[in-house]
N, C-alpha and C positions, 0 to 999 in steps of 0.2 A: 436278775439281770443276765441277759445273754450276751455272749462275746461274739462279735461279728468278725469274720476273717477279712483282711484287706485283700485287694486284688493284686495279682502278679501279672506283669506284662509279659505276654507270650506272643511271639510272631509266628507266622506259618513256618518260617525256616526253623525256629526253635522246635516246633512240634514235629517237623519232618526229621530233624536230627535225633530227637528223643525216640521217635518211632523206628528209625534206622538202627539205633543202638539196641532197642528192644528186639527187633526182628533178628539181628545178628546173634543176640544172646539165645533166643529161642531156637533158631535154625540148627544150632549145634547139637541139640538133643532130640530133634525130630525122629531120628532113627530109633530112639528108644521106644517111642510110641509106635512107630511103624513095624518094629519087630514084634510087638504085642498085638497090633491090629493092622496087618499088612494091607487090607482092602479098604481102609478108612483114610481118606485124604483130607478130612476136615481140619486137623491141625496144620498140615502143610498149606492148605488153602488160606488159612488165617495168616500165616507168616507171609505168604505171597501177597495177600491184600495189604498187609502192613508195609511190605517193600514197595508196593504200588503207590501207596500214599507217600512214603518217604521219597520216592523218586519223582514226585510231581502230581500224582493223582489227587483226587478230592476225597474228603471225608464224606461218607454217605451211607445209605442203607446197606449196601453190599459189604462194606467194611464192618459195620455192626453185626450183620448177619453171620459173617465168617467167625467173628469173635464168639458169638452165641453158639455156633455150630461146634467150635473147638471145645467149648465148655461142655456141651452135650457129649462130645467124643470122650472127654475125660471120664464121664460117668460110665461109659461102656468099657473102659480099660480094665484089663484083667490083673494088672500089677500096679502097685503104688508108684513105681518109677514112671510107668507109661502115663499114669494120671497126671503126675507132676509135669511131665513133658508137654502134655496137651494143655495144661494150665499155663505153661510158659508161652505157648502159641496164642492162647486166648489173650494173655496179657500183652503180647506184642501188638496184636490188632487193637487192643484197648488203649495202648499208649497214645494213639492219635487223639484220644479224647481227654488228655490231661486238662484239668480245669484250672482256670487262672485264679484260684482261691489260695491264699497263703495258709494252707492247712497241712499239717504233717501227713495226713492220710493221703495226700496227693503224691507223696514220694513213691507209693506203690505203683502208680502209673509209670513212673520213670524206671524203677528198679525191680518191679515185680517179675518181669520175664526172666531177668538174670537170676533172681533168687529161686524161682521155680525150677529153672534149668539146673542150678547148682544142687538143689534138693533131688532132682531126678538122677543126677550123676551120683550123688551119695547113695541113694537107694539101690541103684544098679550095682554099686560096689558093696552091697551088703550093709548099708547104713553107715558107711565109713565117712565120718565127718571131716576127716583130713582131705578127702576127695572134694568135698564141697568148698573147703577153704582154697584148695589149689584151683578149683574152677573159678572162684571169685577173683583170684590173683590174675588169671588170664582175662577175665571179664574187664578188669580195670584197664587193660591195654586197649580195649575197644572203645572206651569212653573218650569222646572228643572234647575239646575245650568248650564247645557249645553245650554239650550234655552236662558237663560239670557246672558251667555257669547257670544253666537252668535249674539244676538240682539245688544250688546254693541260694536260689531265690525263695525256696520253701523252707519251713522249719524242719529240723532233723526228724527222721523217721520215728513214728510212735512206738511205744512198747506193745507187747502182745504179738499174736500171730503165730505162735509156735515156732518150729524150726525155720520156716520160711521167713517169719518176722525177724528172727535172729540173723539170718543171712542178709536180709534187707538192711538191718542196722549195721552189720559189719561192712557191707559194701558202701553204704551211705557215709559212714565215718571215714573210710579209706578215700573215697572220692572227694569228700569235703576237705581233706588234708592236702590235696594236690592242687598245684597251680600249673595249668597247661596253656600253652599258646598255640595259636593256629599257624 
């Protein structure tokens, strides 16, 4: 017997708020990638496309293409920190494609950019996990009431995923414990 996930209601405003949150999270670590690959604009382009959607643009091929390009940029990075920063950018563009399925795996669309950014910051600081925790504390301040409300419509983040998965679960638990009003 297979378990079917129920649908989560998501408005375009919800998707735009989640994407803006993800873009803001990824944007703060773009310089890590750019220090490693100064002539590669693909992660910055992905964050720009995410902001474009968040500010009223449409989801389309160009948004998907920039996410894919940021993923390819991650593969060309010379350092692990730069790779994680590029993945944060890819996740920001991908946040616009949050699926309305009540599955825990969808939480990565909401929090993935933040977790990859925190991991990039950790690695830049010599794998200092305290830096990642501090980064997440600042990230919580970026979350709007809408982002928290959308997050709470989904099951808690799943296990696994290595250190990025841990960071997602830490952020997930922290945001779910908050009640914000607009």
